[in-house]
C-alpha positions as CSV (number, residue, x, y, z in Angstrom):
1,M,235.2,190.2,153.0
2,N,238.8,189.6,152.2
3,R,240.6,186.4,152.4
4,S,242.3,186.9,155.9
5,N,238.9,187.8,157.5
6,L,237.3,184.7,156.0
7,T,240.2,182.6,157.3
8,T,239.8,184.1,160.7
9,V,236.1,183.5,160.8
10,L,236.5,179.9,159.7
11,L,239.2,179.3,162.3
12,V,237.2,180.9,165.1
13,G,234.1,178.8,164.0
14,G,236.2,175.7,164.0
15,L,237.6,176.5,167.4
16,I,234.1,177.0,168.8
17,V,232.9,173.7,167.3
18,S,235.9,171.7,168.5
19,N,235.6,173.2,172.1
20,A,231.9,172.3,172.1
21,W,232.7,168.8,171.0
22,W,235.3,168.5,173.8
23,A,232.9,169.8,176.4
24,F,230.2,167.4,175.3
25,S,232.7,164.5,175.3
26,A,233.9,165.4,178.8
27,L,230.3,165.6,180.1
28,D,229.5,162.3,178.5
29,S,232.5,160.6,180.0
30,G,231.6,161.9,183.5
31,V,228.0,160.6,183.2
32,T,229.3,157.2,181.9
33,Y,231.8,157.0,184.8
34,T,229.0,157.7,187.3
35,Y,226.8,155.0,185.9
36,Q,229.7,152.6,185.8
37,Q,230.5,153.2,189.5
38,D,226.8,152.7,190.4
39,Q,226.8,149.4,188.6
40,L,230.0,148.2,190.2
41,Q,228.7,149.1,193.6
42,L,225.5,147.1,192.8
43,E,227.7,144.1,191.7
44,R,229.7,144.3,194.9
45,E,226.6,144.3,197.0
46,S,225.1,141.4,195.2
47,V,228.3,139.3,195.4
48,T,228.6,140.0,199.1
49,Q,225.0,139.0,199.7
50,L,225.2,135.9,197.6
51,L,228.3,134.7,199.4
52,A,226.6,135.4,202.8
53,V,223.5,133.5,201.7
54,S,225.6,130.6,200.3
55,N,227.7,130.4,203.5
56,A,224.5,130.4,205.6
57,I,223.0,127.5,203.5
58,A,226.3,125.6,203.8
59,G,226.2,126.2,207.5
60,G,222.7,124.7,207.8
61,A,220.4,127.7,207.5
62,T,217.4,126.6,205.5
63,T,214.4,128.6,206.5
64,K,213.1,131.6,204.7
65,E,213.4,133.8,207.8
66,E,217.0,132.8,208.4
67,L,218.1,133.5,204.8
68,V,216.3,136.8,204.6
69,V,218.0,137.9,207.8
70,V,221.4,137.0,206.4
71,A,220.7,138.8,203.1
72,S,219.5,141.8,205.0
73,Q,222.6,142.0,207.2
74,T,224.8,142.4,204.1
75,A,222.6,144.7,202.1
76,N,223.0,148.5,201.7
77,T,219.2,148.7,201.8
78,P,218.1,145.9,204.2
79,L,214.4,146.3,203.7
80,A,212.8,143.1,202.3
81,F,209.7,143.0,200.2
82,E,208.0,140.4,198.1
83,K,207.3,140.9,194.3
84,G,207.0,138.5,191.5
85,G,207.4,135.4,193.6
86,F,210.7,136.6,195.0
87,V,211.7,138.2,198.3
88,W,213.9,141.1,197.3
89,V,216.6,142.3,199.7
90,G,219.2,144.8,198.6
91,A,220.6,143.6,195.3
92,I,219.3,140.1,195.2
93,G,216.0,138.2,195.0
94,L,215.3,134.9,196.8
95,R,212.6,132.6,195.7
96,F,211.2,130.0,198.0
97,D,208.9,127.0,197.5
98,E,205.7,126.4,199.5
99,S,207.7,124.7,202.3
100,G,210.0,127.7,202.6
101,E,213.1,126.2,201.1
102,I,215.1,128.3,198.7
103,I,214.9,127.4,195.1
104,E,216.3,130.3,193.2
105,L,218.5,133.4,193.6
106,Q,218.4,136.4,191.2
107,K,220.1,139.7,190.7
108,S,217.8,142.7,191.1
109,W,218.7,144.2,187.7
110,Q,218.0,141.2,185.5
């Protein structure tokens, strides 16, 4: 193989490797962007819910049922379920004591 053919093969090989790297980089950026947007949406939902629950508490809502309804109204997925001592609604968890008073709020991804 003469020198010009070797140079051509090396340049073509380098071009293929660099294009593969750029394609991988573009795919990775797209996946990262998608996860970032999902996380931002989850953050927005939790802030909206926490503000609504805080305003309800400030307005005098104190019972478990009232606060779960308020949290459900602002959630993207309004179904409430209990797990680990919390009532989970959308992006937040609400923990109540035995008398039904709220004692803790938590984000669902903690």
